[in-house]
C-alpha positions in Angstrom: 0.0 0.0 0.3 1.3 3.1 -0.8 0.0 5.5 0.8 1.0 3.8 4.3 4.2 3.5 3.6 4.5 7.1 1.9 3.2 8.5 4.5 3.3 7.0 7.5 6.3 4.1 7.3 8.7 6.1 5.2 8.9 9.6 7.7 9.4 7.2 10.8 12.0 5.9 10.0 13.7 9.3 8.5 12.8 10.4 12.3 14.8 8.1 14.5 13.2 9.9 17.3 9.5 10.1 15.8 6.9 8.2 17.2 3.2 7.5 15.0 -0.7 6.7 15.4 -2.4 5.1 12.3 -5.9 5.1 12.1 -8.1 3.4 9.2 -11.4 1.7 9.0 -9.7 -0.8 6.8 -8.8 -3.9 7.9 -7.1 -5.1 5.2 -4.8 -1.4 4.7 -3.9 -2.5 8.6 -2.7 -5.4 8.2 -0.5 -3.9 5.3 0.3 -1.4 7.8 1.1 -3.5 10.7 3.5 -5.5 7.9 5.5 -2.2 7.1 6.3 -1.9 10.8 7.4 -5.1 11.4 9.5 -4.9 8.3 11.0 -2.4 9.2 10.9 -2.8 13.0 8.5 -0.1 14.6 6.7 -2.0 16.2 7.7 0.3 20.0 7.5 3.8 18.3 4.2 3.2 15.6 0.4 1.8 16.8 -2.5 1.0 14.4 -5.9 1.4 15.5 -9.4 0.7 13.6 -11.2 4.2 13.1 -13.7 6.0 11.2 -11.8 9.0 10.9 -11.0 10.1 14.2 -13.6 7.9 16.0 -10.7 6.2 18.1 -9.0 9.0 19.1 -13.1 10.1 20.6 -12.2 8.3 23.9 -8.5 8.9 24.2 -7.1 11.9 25.2 -4.2 12.8 22.2 -2.9 15.6 20.6 -0.4 15.6 17.9 2.4 17.7 16.8 1.6 16.4 13.1 -1.5 15.2 11.8 -1.6 13.1 8.3 -4.0 11.9 5.8 -4.3 10.6 2.7 -7.8 10.5 2.3 -10.7 9.4 -0.6 -10.6 12.4 -2.9 -12.2 11.0 -6.3 -15.3 12.6 -7.3 -17.7 10.1 -8.6 -18.6 11.5 -11.5 -15.1 10.6 -12.3 -15.4 7.1 -12.1 -16.0 6.5 -15.4 -12.7 7.8 -16.9 -10.9 5.7 -14.3 -8.2 2.6 -15.2 -9.3 -0.8 -14.1 -6.1 -0.7 -12.2 -7.6 2.1 -10.0 -10.9 1.0 -10.1 -9.8 -2.6 -8.5 -8.8 -0.5 -5.3 -11.7 -0.3 -2.3 -13.4 1.9 -3.7 -13.9 3.1 0.4 -10.1 4.4 -0.4 -11.3 6.1 -3.6 -14.0 8.2 -3.8 -14.4 11.6 -1.8 -18.3 12.2 -2.5 -19.8 14.4 -5.4 -16.9 17.0 -5.3 -14.5 14.8 -3.5 -14.4 16.5 -0.8 -16.8 15.2 1.7 -13.7 13.8 3.9 -12.0 17.6 3.9 -15.1 18.9 5.3 -14.8 16.6 8.5 -10.8 16.5 8.4 -11.0 20.3 8.8 -13.1 20.4 11.9 -11.9 17.5 13.3 -7.8 17.8 13.1 -8.0 21.1 15.1 -9.1 19.1 17.9 -6.3 16.4 17.7 -3.3 19.2 16.9 -0.8 20.2 19.1 -0.6 24.2 19.6 1.7 25.2 16.3 1.4 21.5 15.0 1.0 20.9 11.4 -1.6 18.9 9.1 -0.6 17.6 5.7 -3.1 16.3 3.0 -2.7 14.6 -0.5 -5.2 16.3 -2.6 -6.4 15.5 -6.1 -5.0 17.8 -8.9 -7.7 20.5 -9.0 -8.3 20.6 -5.3 -6.1 22.7 -3.8 -8.1 25.6 -3.7 -11.2 23.8 -2.2 -9.7 22.1 0.3 -7.6 25.9 1.3 -11.0 27.3 1.3 -12.7 24.5 4.0 -9.8 25.3 6.2 -9.6 28.7 5.9 -14.0 29.0 6.7 -12.8 27.1 10.2 -10.3 29.8 11.3 -7.7 28.0 12.8 -5.5 27.3 10.1 -2.8 29.7 9.5 -0.1 29.6 6.4 -1.9 27.2 4.6 0.2 26.4 1.2 0.8 23.3 -1.2 3.3 21.8 -3.0 3.1 19.8 -5.6 4.4 15.9 -5.4 5.7 13.3 -8.4 3.7 14.1 -11.1 3.8 17.9 -11.4 0.5 18.4 -9.8 
């Protein structure tokens, strides 16, 4: 699973004193994450929990320096133009509602509750969603210095 490796395991391998908590609704994703955890000997610095977004944290008093999310962000209407390789992925991991922003709406509101002062949030967004996600974050009124950078594909 690319997302788990890129957004969770790789940073922990680069930051030897960092710890991390991974949340995912998918048991399959959590199994892959656990295999990565074992392969990179991160058992003492990482933990995983089955959770629908932040539901696991609702009963735990945790604040984080960094919250990273690669939520489902594909628009439902874009399903018809996706390759078969993409469509073979679990749809729960792909589609973010009619406009692709459903999960960002929740993230914008919920991250504030679990972020330490001066903490960082980082999301993967679709190639044309940056301004919409920025607007959602600005509407909450708790985020400053909102910026975006492109990744491998140049988007």
